[in-house]
N, C-alpha and C positions, 0 to 999 in steps of 0.2 A: 506469607504474612497475611493475617486477617485485618481488614480495616473496616471500621464502622463510621458511617457517614450520617451526620445530622440531617433531618428532613427540612424542606423549605426552599422557596425560590431563591435563586442567586442573582446578584447584580454586581457589576464592576467591569474591569477592562483587563484583557490578557494579551500579551505579546506572544504570538504563536511561534513554535519552533520551525526549523527548516523542513522542507519537503523530503521525506525519506526516499520517495520515488525518484526525485530529481538527483538526490545525492548519490544513490546507487550508480546512476548513469554517468554522472560527472566524475566519480572516482574511477570507474572502469575506463572511460575515455581518456582521462588524464594519465592513467597508468600505461595506456597503450601508445602514448605519444613519444616525443623525442626529447622533452625537457621537463624540468621540475614545474609543478603547478601548486599554488597555494589556494586551497578551497576553504572558504568560510562557511560553516554549517552550524547554526544555533541548535543545540540539543542533539548530540550524536547518539543514536540508538544502538541497541545490540545488533540489529540487522546490518547497519552500516559498518560496525566493527567486524562483522563476519565477512562482508565483501572485502574490506581492507585486508583482513587476515588471509583470505584465499588468494588475493592478488599478490600479497607478499610471498606466499608459498610458491607462486608462479614466477617470482623473480623481481617484483616491484619492491620498493622500499617506501612504505607509507607509514608515517608517524602521526598520531592523533594527540593533540594537546589542547584541552579546553574545547573551544569551538573552532579550532583550526585543524585541517587535515593537510599535511604536507606530503605531496606525492612525487616520488622519483620513479621514472618509468621502468617497465619490465626489462630485466637483463637476463642473467642465467637463473634457471629454476633452482630454488633453494630447498624445497621440501616436496614430498610426495603425498602429504596429508593436507587436505583442504577442509578445515572446520567451518562448515556453513551454517551452524546453529539451526535455528528454526526458520531461516529466511528462504522462502520460496523464490524470491527475486534473485538472490545470490546464486542459488543452484541453477535456475533456469536460464539466467543470463550467461553464466560462466561455462556451462556445458559446451555450447557452441564456440564461445571465445577461446576456451582452452583447446578445443579441437582445432581451431584456426592456428593457434600457437604451437600445437604439437606437444602440449603439456601432458605428462602421465602421472597418475596417482589415484588417490581415493578421496571422494567427497564423504565427509562424516556428518550426516544429518542428525538432528535432535528432534524430540517431540514427535509430532505426527508427520513431519516432513517426509520421512522415508516411505510413508504409506500414500502420500499424495501422488497423483499420476504424473508420468513423464511422457506418456504416449499422446500423440504420434511424433513428438520431437525426437525421442530416442531412436525410433526406427529411421527417421529421416537422416539423422546424423550418421547412423551405422551405414546407410546406403551410400554415403558420400565419404567414407574412409575412416570413421571412428570405430573404436571398440568400446562398448559400454556394457558393463556387467553389474547388474543390481542384485545385491544380496539382502539379507534381512536387516543389515545394519550399515552397509556402505554402498557406494556407487563407484566402481572402478572404471577409469577412463584411460585410453591410450589412442595412438594413431593421430593422423592429421587430415583435416577436411580438404577435399578437393573442390576447386571452383566448378561451377556448372549451373544446372537448373534445379531449383529447390521449389517445393510446393507444400503448403501446410494449410489446414483449415483455420479459419479465424474465430470459430465459435467454441474453442476449447480453452485457450489461455492467451491473452495478449503478451504475456511474458515470453512465450515461445518466439513470437515475431520480433520482439525487442532483442532477444538474445541473438537471433540470426542477423538482424540489422547491425548489431555491434560487431559481429564476427566476419561477415562476408567481405567487407572492404579490406580485411587483412590478407585475404587469400591472393595468391600470385596471379590469378586470372580473373576475368570478369564473370559475374554471376547474375542470375535472375532469381527473384523470390516472388512466387505467386501465392496470394492469400485467397483461398476459396471460401465461399459461403459468407454468412453474416459475421462481421467483425465485432467481438465483444470488447468492452472497455476501450473504446476508440481513443479516449483522451490520453491513455498511457502510451499508445503508439504515436500519437501526435507529439507527445513530450519527447519521445526518442528521436523522432524526425527533427524536432527543433534543435536538440543538442547535437545531432549529427551535422546539421547545417552550420551551427555555431562553430563546430570544430573543423570545418572545412571539408568534410567528407562529401564526395561527389556521388550523386545517385539521381535517378529519375523515377518518379512514381506516376505510372500511366495506367489508369483503370485499376485492375486488381494486381498489378505486377510492378515490382521494384526492379530497376536495371541498375546494377551496382558495379562500379569500376573497381578493379582489383589493385593490389599493391599500394594501399593507402594507409597512412598513419594519421590519427586525429591530432589536432592542435587546439587545446582548450585555452591557449594564451597563458600568461604568467599567473593569473589569478581568476577565481570564479566565486561568486557568492550564490549560495543555494537559496531560492525563494521560499517564502512561508508556505506551510503545508495546509492545504484545504481539507485533507482527510482528517487531520487532527483538529483543525479549526471547527469541524462539524460538531464535535461534542459540545463546544461552548456556544455555537450558533443554536444548537438544539436546546441548551439550557436557557438561552435568551428567549426562545419561543415559549418557554414555560414561566416566564418572568414578566410581571407588570412593568418593572423598571428597566429590564433588559440587560443584555451582556454585549460588550463591544470587543471584537477581535481585531488586533492590530498586526500589521506585517504581511498582509496578503497582496499579491500582485493582481490587480483587476483584469489584466490582459493575459493571465496565466492560461496555459493549455491543459492544466490539470482537470481531469474529468470530474473529480469530486467537488469542483466548484459548483456543480449542479445542486449541492445541498441547499444553496441559497434559493434556487428556483423551486425546489420541492417544498421548502418551508413556506415560501410565499404562496404556493398553490394551496397549502394546508391552512392558510389564513394568517400566518405570522406577519408582523409589521417589520419591514426591513428597510434600513437606510444605509447607503454606501457613500463614503467620502474618502477619496484618495486610496490609501492602503488599508483602510479600516472598514469594517462592516458591523453595524449594530442591529440586533434582532430583539424585538419585544413581542410579548404575547398579544395575539389578536383573537378573533373568533375562530378557533381551530375546528376543523372538520376533516373527516376521513377522505382519502383520495386513493387512486390506484398508482402504485409505484412500480415501474419497470426496473428490476434489479440488474438487467443484463449489462448496463454500462456503468453502474455504480454499486457493485456488490459490497464494497467495504462500508458504505453508508447505511446499510440496511439495519443493523442492530440499533443504532442510535435514533434513526428516523422512526423505527418501530416503537421505541419508547415514547416519543412524542405522540405517535398515533394511538398509543394505549390510553391517552387521556383526551383524545379528540372526540367530538360529537360524531356519531355514526360509525361506519365501517371503513377500514383501510384494507386494501388488497395488495399484497406484495406478489408480483408475478415474475416469471423467468429467473427464478432464484436458485435453480438446481446446483449451480457452482458453489453456493454457500456451504454445501455439505462437505466440501473438501478443503476447507480453510483450516486455521489452527484448531478450531473445533468444528463440529457440525453446526454451523451457525443458524440454520433453520431451527434445529432442536434447541440449541443453547439460548437463542433469542426468545423463543416461546417460553422456555423454562424461566428465564429472567423475568419476563412480564407476568407470567402466571404465579410465580412464587411471591411476587410483590402485590398481588391482589388484582391484577389485570386479567384480560380475557384474550388470549391468543391461541389460534388453532393452527397446528402444523399440517401443511399439505406436502405432497411429494416434491413439488417444485416452487413452493411459496408459503405464504402465511396469510391468514385472515385475522384481523384484529378488530374487536368490537370495543369501542371506547367506553371508559368509565369516568366518573367525576374526578377521582384521584386514585393514586396507588396507596396501599396501606403500609408499605415497608415490609421488612423481613430479611431473609438471607439469600444471597445469590452466589452460586458456584461459578467462578469465572471460567472454569474448564481450561485453565492456563491459556486463555485467549485474551490478548490485550484489548481488543475492541469490545468484548463482553464486559470486562472490568470497567472500562471507561464509560460504557453505556449504563452500567449500574449506577455510576456517579450521577449521570443525567437523571436517572429514575428517582434518585433521592430528592431531586428538585421538584418532583410531582407527588411526593409521598407525604403521608401524615405522621409516619413514625420512622425510626432509624432504619438504614439499609446497611447490612453487614455483607462485605465482599470477601470471599475466600480466595486466597492466592492473588492478592491485589497487586503484587509487584511484577506480575507478568507484563505490566505496561512498559517495562524497560525495553521490550522488543521494538517499539516504535516511538515511545514518548516518555523517556526516563524521568522528566521533570513534571509529569502530569499532576501528581498529587500536590506538589509544592505550588504549582500554578492554580490548581483548583482551590487550595486553601486561601488564596488571596481574595477570592470573591466573598462578598458580604452576604450573609443569610438574611432574608426578609421573611419574618414569621407572620 
């Protein structure tokens, strides 16, 4: 579906949907427990549906109705087909979890997911008892993980570490997990640790090593409410940075461990005016200027922060962004294309982007590349444009934020 967005600053208030990242973890932990759990999750995306579907194939009984996810824990495996959609989190979390459960079957990825790397996670799982066979269209798994010593680099994907932390407590014996090198996206691992503690999983984190007790089942309690999503809030926070009257985002936990809460700090560094009150954050336009943004801990924020940078005074340098090339699109290339097609000035580097600010964007057409974050960043760009912005394949936002266009439409245009 093609969507055309009117240009101009936006103002208003948005109640943000629940965190997709926290929802993945909560659904999996609930399904691995001993009793039913009712999860409240505002705005259930395609990725969460994929995780629920895969857990159902493995023997859980998860029903989704409105903003409610009712989880009955894993019993006997129902299907050997695991439809993981385009969700990298679903695949990377559940590979080790299914290995711990001894589940056999085929993951069916869609879009670019089959081409995104699994190394060195797949080698590590094979060396501990799993069989993993990747074809052009599927990933076949069988076998059962054995407890023991696990080691994985932290600079490839934090999702590998989360998947192992979810899986290793299920094994019959104790295990250790050593994370070597620099840890990327630390906030996501911190979120995993937080939910493990909440569910009663015992482990010790000493230096670079986790010591994990075996034969554990998580207990998420009878109910759990997923907190608001800073990753999706970032789009509206960035719109606020382009607006004299500002945008307010409601439903955010100020004490959240979500790494993308850093959007607030980056926008403040860029010169935006930011006010926080309880669970709401208001961002207004300030004297915006270019900065250096390290993408290693906040890769998902780079497209929308780059849009703000495109109309900042001076240059912005995005560094340590090589992982953006293996997202739903090559996000270094697609972000530069978005900005340049709308009259901005962005230069693609092998592991980053250089953006030279212009007074405003001119509007035009953006190919979302079937990437939800590019589509939503294009909506942000319309707020800094003098003419309409047309977005190709705009409904790819369903992957993470199915109600985005409806929420966006509630904001008032200030011409």
